[in-house]
C-alpha positions as CSV (number, residue, x, y, z in Angstrom):
1,M,123.8,41.1,99.5
2,F,123.2,41.1,103.2
3,C,124.4,44.2,105.0
4,C,125.6,44.4,108.7
5,Q,123.6,47.1,110.4
6,V,126.4,47.9,112.8
7,C,129.5,48.3,110.6
8,G,128.1,48.2,107.1
9,K,130.0,45.0,105.9
10,R,128.2,43.1,103.1
11,Y,128.0,39.4,102.6
12,E,126.6,37.3,99.8
13,M,125.2,34.6,102.2
14,F,122.9,35.2,105.2
15,L,124.8,32.7,107.3
16,S,128.1,34.6,106.7
17,L,126.4,37.8,108.1
18,H,125.0,35.9,111.0
19,K,128.5,34.5,111.9
20,H,130.0,37.9,111.5
21,M,127.8,39.3,114.2
22,N,129.9,37.5,116.8
23,E,132.4,40.3,116.4
24,H,129.8,42.9,117.7
25,Y,128.0,41.0,120.4
26,E,130.4,38.9,122.5
27,R,128.1,37.6,125.3
28,F,129.1,33.9,125.6
29,I,132.8,32.9,126.1
30,C,134.3,29.5,125.5
31,E,136.0,28.3,128.7
32,T,138.6,26.4,126.8
33,C,140.0,28.9,124.2
34,G,138.3,32.2,125.2
35,K,136.5,32.7,121.9
36,K,133.3,34.8,122.2
37,F,129.9,34.3,120.6
38,V,126.7,36.2,120.3
39,T,124.4,33.3,121.4
40,A,124.8,30.4,123.8
41,H,123.8,28.0,121.0
42,R,126.8,29.0,118.9
43,M,129.1,28.7,121.9
44,V,127.9,25.2,122.7
45,N,128.4,24.1,119.1
46,H,131.9,25.6,119.2
47,A,132.7,23.9,122.5
48,R,132.1,20.5,120.9
49,T,135.1,21.1,118.7
50,H,137.4,20.8,121.8
51,Q,136.1,17.3,122.5
52,R,138.4,15.0,120.6
53,G,136.7,12.8,118.1
54,C,133.1,13.9,119.0
55,F,131.9,13.6,115.4
56,P,132.0,9.9,114.4
57,C,131.5,8.8,110.9
58,K,128.6,6.4,110.5
59,L,130.1,4.7,107.5
60,C,133.4,3.7,109.1
61,S,135.2,3.8,112.5
62,D,136.9,7.2,112.1
63,S,136.0,10.2,114.3
64,F,136.7,13.9,113.7
65,P,137.0,17.0,116.0
66,T,134.6,19.2,113.9
67,Y,131.6,18.6,111.7
68,S,133.3,20.3,108.8
69,N,136.1,17.7,109.0
70,L,133.6,14.9,109.1
71,H,131.7,16.4,106.1
72,A,134.9,16.7,104.1
73,H,135.8,13.1,105.0
74,I,132.5,11.7,103.8
75,A,132.7,13.7,100.5
76,R,136.3,12.6,99.9
77,V,136.2,8.9,101.0
78,H,132.7,7.6,100.9
79,K,131.1,9.6,98.1
80,S,134.0,9.4,95.6
81,N,132.8,6.2,94.1
82,K,131.9,7.3,90.6
83,R,130.2,4.1,89.3
84,Y,128.0,5.7,86.6
85,K,130.1,5.9,83.4
86,C,129.1,7.9,80.4
87,P,128.5,5.5,77.4
88,I,130.1,8.0,75.0
89,C,133.2,9.4,76.8
90,D,135.3,8.3,79.8
91,E,133.6,10.7,82.3
92,K,132.3,9.1,85.4
93,F,129.7,10.3,87.9
94,T,128.5,9.6,91.5
95,S,124.8,9.4,90.6
96,Y,122.6,8.4,87.7
97,K,121.0,11.8,87.6
98,H,124.4,13.5,87.1
99,R,125.1,11.2,84.2
100,L,121.8,12.1,82.6
101,N,122.6,15.8,82.9
102,H,126.0,15.2,81.3
103,L,124.5,13.3,78.3
104,R,122.0,16.1,77.8
105,N,124.2,19.1,78.3
106,V,127.5,17.8,76.9
107,H,126.6,15.3,74.2
108,G,123.2,16.8,73.3
109,K,121.3,13.5,73.8
110,K,117.5,13.8,74.0
111,L,116.8,11.2,76.7
112,A,113.5,9.3,77.1
113,G,111.6,10.6,80.1
114,F,109.1,9.1,82.5
115,P,105.6,10.6,81.8
116,C,103.1,10.8,84.6
117,P,100.0,8.6,83.8
118,S,97.6,11.1,85.3
119,C,98.9,14.5,84.1
120,P,101.1,15.9,81.3
121,K,104.3,16.2,83.4
122,V,107.4,14.2,82.4
123,F,110.3,13.4,84.7
124,D,114.0,12.5,84.1
125,L,114.0,9.8,86.8
126,C,111.5,7.1,87.6
127,S,111.9,7.9,91.3
128,Q,110.9,11.5,90.6
129,R,107.7,10.4,88.8
130,T,106.9,8.0,91.7
131,A,107.3,10.7,94.3
132,H,105.1,13.0,92.2
133,V,102.3,10.5,91.8
134,R,102.4,9.6,95.5
135,F,102.3,13.3,96.5
136,R,100.0,14.9,93.9
137,H,97.6,12.2,92.8
138,L,97.5,9.6,95.6
139,Q,97.7,12.3,98.2
140,E,99.9,10.1,100.5
141,R,100.4,11.6,103.9
142,N,102.0,8.9,106.1
143,H,103.8,11.2,108.6
144,V,101.3,12.1,111.4
145,C,101.8,14.8,114.0
146,P,101.2,13.2,117.4
147,V,100.0,16.5,118.9
148,C,97.3,17.7,116.4
149,G,97.0,14.8,114.0
150,M,98.0,16.7,110.8
151,K,99.5,14.5,108.1
152,F,102.6,15.2,105.9
153,F,104.2,13.7,102.9
154,T,107.8,13.7,104.3
155,N,109.3,13.5,107.8
156,Y,111.0,16.8,107.1
157,E,107.6,18.5,106.7
158,L,106.5,17.0,109.9
159,Q,109.6,18.2,111.8
160,E,109.0,21.7,110.4
161,H,105.4,21.6,111.6
162,S,106.3,20.3,115.0
163,V,108.1,23.5,115.8
164,K,104.7,25.1,116.3
165,H,104.0,22.9,119.3
166,G,106.6,24.4,121.6
167,G,109.8,24.3,119.5
168,E,112.8,26.1,121.1
169,R,113.5,29.5,119.6
170,I,117.3,29.1,119.0
171,Y,117.6,31.5,116.0
172,Q,118.0,35.0,117.4
173,C,118.2,38.3,115.4
174,D,121.5,40.1,116.2
175,V,119.9,43.5,115.7
176,C,116.6,43.5,117.6
177,K,117.0,40.2,119.6
178,K,113.8,38.6,118.4
179,A,114.1,34.8,118.4
180,Y,112.6,32.2,116.1
181,A,112.3,28.5,116.0
182,R,113.2,28.2,112.3
183,L,116.2,29.6,110.4
184,K,114.0,30.3,107.5
185,T,111.8,32.6,109.6
186,L,114.8,34.5,110.8
187,R,116.0,35.0,107.2
188,E,112.6,36.5,106.3
189,H,112.7,38.7,109.4
190,M,116.2,40.1,108.5
191,R,114.7,41.6,105.3
192,I,113.1,44.3,107.6
193,H,116.6,45.4,108.9
194,N,118.1,45.2,105.4
195,N,115.2,47.0,103.8
196,D,114.9,44.2,101.3
197,R,111.9,45.2,99.2
198,R,111.9,42.3,96.8
199,F,108.1,42.1,96.2
200,V,107.2,44.8,93.6
201,C,103.7,45.7,92.4
202,L,103.6,45.3,88.6
203,V,100.9,47.9,88.3
204,C,102.3,51.0,90.2
205,G,105.8,50.0,91.1
206,H,105.5,50.1,94.9
207,S,107.8,47.6,96.6
208,F,107.3,45.7,99.8
209,I,109.3,43.6,102.2
210,Q,106.7,40.8,102.6
211,N,104.6,39.1,100.0
212,C,101.5,39.4,102.1
213,S,101.9,43.2,102.1
214,L,102.1,43.2,98.3
215,K,98.9,41.1,98.2
216,H,97.1,43.4,100.6
217,H,98.2,46.4,98.5
218,M,96.9,44.9,95.3
219,R,93.7,43.8,96.9
220,V,93.0,47.4,98.1
221,H,94.4,49.5,95.2
222,H,94.3,47.2,92.2
223,P,91.4,44.8,92.8
224,A,90.9,43.9,89.1
225,Q,94.5,43.0,88.6
226,F,94.6,41.1,91.9
227,K,91.7,38.9,90.8
228,D,93.3,38.2,87.5
229,L,96.6,37.4,89.1
230,F,94.9,35.2,91.7
231,K,93.1,33.2,89.0
232,L,96.4,32.8,87.1
233,T,98.3,31.4,90.1
234,E,95.4,29.1,90.9
235,N,95.5,27.5,87.4
236,T,99.3,27.0,87.3
């Protein structure tokens, strides 16, 4: 649970808490409807909803006033083609992977897997095995950072890395106003305000907000156990 430090309301999802903070910090006002927001970034995203048809569907000619409407349209119209039929019952699925899970969980079928030729791992899908081989064994890194030359396996990893080279800090903490370039970093930062001590020492029971603090604690106070744990994680 994520707790609001202003009014005490609790939310299961961090994004719900972040959206709720608009109620406490009304700094940016929409000129069209007067709705208030905690950050300019949120206000700009909201303002787009007043532009009729500003979210076009790439799969057809329809346009929608909000991203949520577009997302619902794609899920309802373009992803409803269930062409993978179960060979045992009449159930149909939108993907081959979902059909495999159905056969395994519902009908108890033990399906033939795709073993890796270089290690003991076995995969449900041939595409998963191919990605594993390319990443782990062939060490493919085809996405190159134009600034520092670092190479990455996927374009997503490259985009995450590129934030280091001057990425805009658009994710702001509503409590202390620190800003971050990644939503993931903001989530980790919010553990400080929520006193989220999820990293617990298995030796003495002390808990910490960050994993690096736990490692430092074990290195100083439990060096023998730290070495054993480090060796274990290296071998897995």
